[in-house]
N, C-alpha and C positions, 0 to 999 in steps of 0.2 A: 169293461170295468177294470180298474187297477185298485189294489189295496196297498196303502202306504203305512208302514208300521215303524215308528220311531222306537228303538229299544237299546240305545247305546248306554243307558245308565248302568252303574256298577252294582246296584242292588245291595248296598252295604247293610241294610236292616235284616237281610236274610243270610248273612254270613253265619256259619262256614259254608252253607250250601251253594253260595254264589262265587266261591273262590275258584271253582273249576268250570262252572257253566253259568251263563247269564240267567237271571230270574225268569224270563219268559219260557225257558226250557225246563223249568222245574215241573215234574209230572203232577197232575191233579186228576184223580180218578183214572189213572192209567195213560193219560195223554199229556204232553207238554201244554202249558197254559196257552202258548201262542197257536198251537195246532187246534185246540178247541175253539179259540177265537175266530180264526180264519175259516174253519169248517162251518161254524154257525153263520158267519156272514155270507159265505158262498152258498149255503143251503137256502138261505132266505132270498137271495137275488136270482130272479128267473133268467137273467142273461148269462154271458160268459165272463168268468174271471180270467182275464188274459195275462195279468202280471201281478206278482206280489213283490213289492219293493221294501227291503229291510234296511233301516239305518242303524248300523251296528258300531260297537267299539272294537277294540283289539281282542276279539274273542278266539281267534285261531281257526285253522282250516277245518277241524272236526266239527265245530259248531256251525260254521258256514255251510258245510256239506249237509248237516241235518236241516238247516233252514231251507236249502235248495230242495231237499227231498220232500219237505212239507208242502212246498208250492207245487212240485211236480205231481204229487198224489192228487191234487185238485185239478190237474191238467193245465196249470198256469206256469208261465215263465218266471223265474226268480231273478231279481237284481239286488245286489248288495252295494250299499253306500257307506262310507266311513264318516263318522263324526269325530274329529280329532280333538275338539275342545268342547267342554261342557258349557255351552252358551245358551241353553234353554231349548224348549220344545220347538219353538218357531225356527230356530237355527237348525235343529235336527231335521225337520221336514224340508227345509230349504236345501239341505245336502242332497236330497233326492229330486233336484230340479228337473232332471231329464225325464223323470217319470210323471211329473205333474203336468199332464196334458189329457184333455178329454175327461170322461167320467172317472172320479176317484173317490174312494173311501179312505179316510185317515182314521186309524184305530190305535189307541194306546195299548201296549202289550202287557200291562201289569194288572189287568182286571178281567173278570169273567162275568157273564150275564146270563140270566134267563129271560129271553126275549124273542119276539118275532121281529126280525130286522127288515121285513118287507116295507118298501117305501116307493113313492112315485119318483122315478129318476128323471122326470121332466121338470121337477122343481129346480130352482137355482141351487138350493142347498138345504140340507136337513141336519139338525143337531139333536142327538139323542139326549134325553134328560130323565131324571127321576125326582119325584117329590121327596124332600128330606125334612127332618124335624129341626135341624140347626143349619140354616143356610150360610151362616157366617164362616163355615169351614170350607166352602166350595165356591167355584165360579157359578153364578146363577144367571138366568135369562128372564126378561120381562116381555110379554106379548102385547101387540097392539090390538085394536078392535077387530081386525081382519085375521088374527091368528098368526101374523108374522112376528118375528123377533124384533123388538124395538130397542132393546138395551141389553148389554152384557156387563155384569159387574163381578169383579174378582173379590171373593171373600168380603162381602158387604158388612159394614159395622152397624148399619140400620137395615130394617127389613125392606127388601126390594121384591123378592119372589122366593118361593120355596122350590122352584124347578132348578135342580142342580145339573150342571153339564157333566156327563159321565165319561167322556173321552172317545166318542165315535162321531164322525162327521162325514157328510156326503157333499161333494161339489160336482155340479154338472160340467163345469169348465175348470179343470185343474190348473190351467195356465193362468187364470185370474188369481188363484191362491199363490202360485209361484211368483207372480209379479208383485203381489202385496207383501209377501215375505221378503223379496229382494229389496223392496222400497224401505221397509223398516230397518233392514240390515245396512243398506247403503247410507241411510240417514241416521244410523246409530240410535234408533228409538228403542230404549230398553226399559224394563220394569224389574227392579231388584237385580240389576246388572245382567239381565238375560233378555233374549229376544223371545217374546211370547206369541203363541198362536192367537190368543184372544185379541192382541193388538192388530194382527192382520185381519181377523174376522170383522173387527170394528171398521177397519178401512174398507173392506169389501162392502159391508152394509151401507156405509156412508156414500159409497160410489154406486149404489143401486141394486146390489145383490139382495134378494129376498130369501131369508132363511125361515123355514118352518121347523117345528119340533116333532119328535117321535119319542114315545115313552117306552121304557123297559119295565119288565115285571120285577126283576131282582138284580141287584148290583153287588158283585162279590169282589172285594178288594183282595189283592194278593201281595200286599206290601211287606208283611212280616210273617213270622212262623205261625202265630196264632190265627191270622187271617187265612194263610194257606191251608191250615188244617180245617178251618171252617168251610172254606171253598171246596176242599176235597169232600167233606161230608155232604154239602149241599149238592155237588155234582153227582155223587153216588146216588143221592135221593132222586135227582132229576132223571137219571138214567137207570133207575132200579129195574125197569121192565126189560132192559137189554141183557144179553148174556155177557156178564162181566167176569166170568171164570174161563180162562183159556182152556181149550181142549187139550193142550199139551201139558197143563199143570198137573202135578201129582199131589193128591190129597190123601193122606194115610192116617187113620185113627184120629181124625181131627174134626172140629166143629167150625163151620163158617157161619157167622151171624150176619146176615145181610142187612144193608147193602155193603158189598165189598168188591174190590177188583183184585183178581189174582192173575198175574201176567204169564207169558209164555215160558214153559219149562221151569216154572217155579215149583218148589217142593215144600209142602207143608206136612210135618209129621208131629203127632202127639201134641197138638196145639189147639188153642181156641183163638180164632181170628174174627174180629169185628165186635160191634158194628163200626162202620165208617173207617175201614182200613183199605189201603191200596198197597199191594205187594208187587214189586216190579219183576221184570223178566229175569229168569235164571237165578232168582234169589232163593235161599233156603231158610226155613224157619222150623226149629225143633224144640219141643218141650217148652213152649212159650205161650203166653197169653198177651194178645195185643188188641187195643181198642183205640179208635180215633187217632190214627197214625198213618204216616206214609213211609214205606220202605222202598227205596229205589232199586235199581238193577244190580244184579250180582252181589247182593248183600248176604250175609250169613248171621243169623241170630239164634242163640241157643240158651235155654234155661233162663228166660227173662220174663218179667211182667212189665209191659210197657203201655203207657197211656199218654196221649197228646205228645207224641214223639215224631221226629223226623230222622231217618237213617239214610245216609248218603250212598251213592254208588260204590260198589266194591268194598264196602265196609264190613267189619266183623265185630260182633258184640256178644259177649257171654257174661251173664250175671243177672243183676236185677236192679232196675231203676224205674221210677214211675213217670218221669218226664225227661226224655233224652233228646239231645240235639247233636247228632253225630254227622260230621261232614264226610265228603267222598274219600275213599281209600284210607279210612281210619281203622284202628284196631283197639279194642278195649275189652279187658277181661276182669271181672270182679269175682273173686273166689272167697 
């Protein structure tokens, strides 16, 4: 099995946190979004994940090395492809044409899920869905009497179905997807000036590919700060039973209100942390009260009261503010 992950978007809604790292590498409950996604997919699949193919932008060597490391931790080979122009998700996936062969999962990198991703890999294809209250904001699917997908509609103005497509797809024959994507690009078939994956899926369906659906339990968007913090809270709840406090963390005269994640070599002194707080590796928190927040790696926070905040890597903050959004390598002091 190969996992194909388009992730070349700039993540502008999450700035300043995406100025130095792409959105899929923002940590949620102590792990990058993309790592949680591929681990969940790999855990649910009984076979071998042989390759993870990332379609990236100009993210730099450090980010690429982290992506390679995530794949290698799962025993998979990593391949990186560049998408030089923002021409849509279909175009992004087509950039990984060399990896579109045999059994493939395509997964968007800006969402997290609570789900059992087990499925029958002998099916032609599987599209994961969730029932939603307002289908007009999503791509939705309609089923025929045999349970196969008969129609896919992008953001319908009239009710078609309440089964929204969540952004995870399985293809038994990745080369068929590759050929369908190449067809729409060669023939310049665009929607809103972009090459869409749904256009290729319709072509596959019309040419005889039979798609079934699989449902997820909970769908967590990671598109903006508020959604990232909500996803962090939910992931901490999902993994509450796990040991989320590193053995190398130092907790002195402090209260941890679970669920929380405290990373390696983090130092917490004279503070109250939680609930729903993630503190990254090598960060220091002193004389501070934090709730519902994410503190990334190598940050230093002192004498603050923070709620619904995101603190970037290697940042330093001293003072008091109730909703803070501090990017990587920032310094701020309020006296």
